[in-house]
Phi, psi and omega in degrees: 000332179280137174239257181290144180212145175231128187231146163265125179266119181245164179049040183238144179284097183297322180296322178297316179294316184297325184260010183296136182296339179275351185240138174240099181282134180239135178268133179279145182236136174286114186293339180275317185256344183078006182283136178280135176281165187271012182237137174250143182235144175218151184234145176209116180051039178088351175272144182246121173266133176235121179249112182265124179275159180299148176231186178295330182272329180239128184258015180226159177277158180217141182233129177236158177223130180215155179144185183265114175293330177295314178294325178302320178301325179262029180051040170088357191272317187202172177218037182264354175268188182273144180223095185255198185295327180291316179293321178298317178302319181293320179297314181294323176295322180294318178295325178292316182289322183283317190235005181058038178269118182262143182302323182291343180262008182255101181272125184287134173239328176214143181213132173248128176238127180195174179223150171257127180233159173264104187287161181286343179226176179301135183301319181300320178298318180293316180300321181291341179267351177274111188259315186223156164241116193058246178250006183262140180291136173278112186261145176281131181233148174228132171225156181297322185281320188255353180072210180271138175201167175248147182211158173231122185259121179249180186296321185241354179205166180232135175259129181232141175227126188241161164251089186291325183297308181299318182301312184275336173296323178293343179264001175104006180275155177265111181227120186256016179213160176290142177226118175250131177248133176237128184212158174244129176249112180274110181264339174240144189268004185302315181296315180294322178298326179294341177265004182079020183257108177242323183242171176298326178295317176300319182299314182290324177292325177295319178102120181293337181298337179292340181283353174302318180298318180294317180296317180293323178296314182290327176293322178297333179282354177279126178272115181247132176250102178276110184299329180294337181273321185265356187300332182254019179247170179285354182263006187300330181265002182249307191292336178266011180253112183301326181293330177300313182290321183290335182273352183282144169283172190298317182297316178292322178299314181298320180297310184289327176297315179294326178293318178296323177297319179295316179297320181291320183296338179292341176257100186299337180255033182291159184302316183303312182290319181300316181289323177300318178296322179292321177297315180300312182296317182294321177301319180292321179294315184293339181256020176262122179283139174240160180267157178280145176291318185222124180294344179260037182288159174273124185302142177066008182239304188248012176298148178293114184276152174299324178250129183254005186251017185240015183297333180297339179253026175230055176259136189237146175293134183289345180258307185272342185067011177279153179292130180237031182292345178278354180265181179301152185301327183271008180291142175235349181230151175296123186243189179305317181300312180294320180296318177295323178298311182292326177296323183280323190253335183210090182298332181298311181292319181300317179296323178300313180292317181299315181299329186270326190242002177258122178294149178298339179297334185248014186296333180256009180285167179289165187301315182298320179293320179298317178298318179300316182289322178298312179300320178298315181292327176294318178296319179297319179299317179295316180297317180295323179295317179295318179297318180297320180294321180295323179294322181287332183244103177265114184297342180273350182267134179291141180254141179289323180236000000 
């Protein structure tokens, strides 16, 4: 259920993080003045570490971590499959083992809670019928990373509704079903603090299953105009017109909203109720613990997933361990296609790969050449690894074990 997250890391060894072999921190430079900024950035599987150095105003260092834990589960590539309590546990265990990041030391600054469901109708059709959240218009937004979605921005949170299938199909993934995502992004912590949630540890102790109520409440606040329901009423030319709703004063708005609810409720299989039922069911599934098949499993790879039908989109490069599901089915290494995908959709991951696999000889080359050289170096790395293994293992030599 958790997707994007932003954390302040406290009681953490900053020097250990800064010198960690998996991280390459880069200092930003003002190109006009040559002045160094006070923040260093490093990327790992789509997560961004930011280390703030002391300034005249602040006399202490500060470390933050932000990004999608859901994408991290898929090695940075996507978040259209299910991400439940079992997958979250694996991600947090991986962060603890890799970077010694403890849940109790992760102070929440931003949190996204949401679910991916398979809607009863085409997602685009449903989005076009979603007009308002409470009294605010649901506006269409576009970003390179998230594609098209509708959102309503409030003082302390944002409501988002996506067409995940179209977004990721356009990026080269194989998706054979409709996927609608509904989520709440908490941008201010006042609501979470009222629940006693300050850290990641508090959040898990509180229980993600409690957010089912919040998701259902916010979905109920979405005003949906189902044309099939109002088509034979005198309101057919009003209720599906966003300007009609925006021009109403509050009392008239309240009357017509309740009237639309009554008309909708007369159809027991209406879209609003069907999706509410799907959100409820998915929340329950995502918060169901499963047992491991083998206690000696490889983290983030063979854990029993909440969703068992998305393995086709969990293929990984043998060198970088990044998800390469957007490439040809027989791909085993991150190639030009995958590199272009990450450059377009997730600059954090692309920079991570570039810093590690691009020789300094090509640092000033054009983009196409850099991609070619990165892919070449990844292939060389794979070839060298295979050669090394063959040297160590002579099939003609008898083995003790």
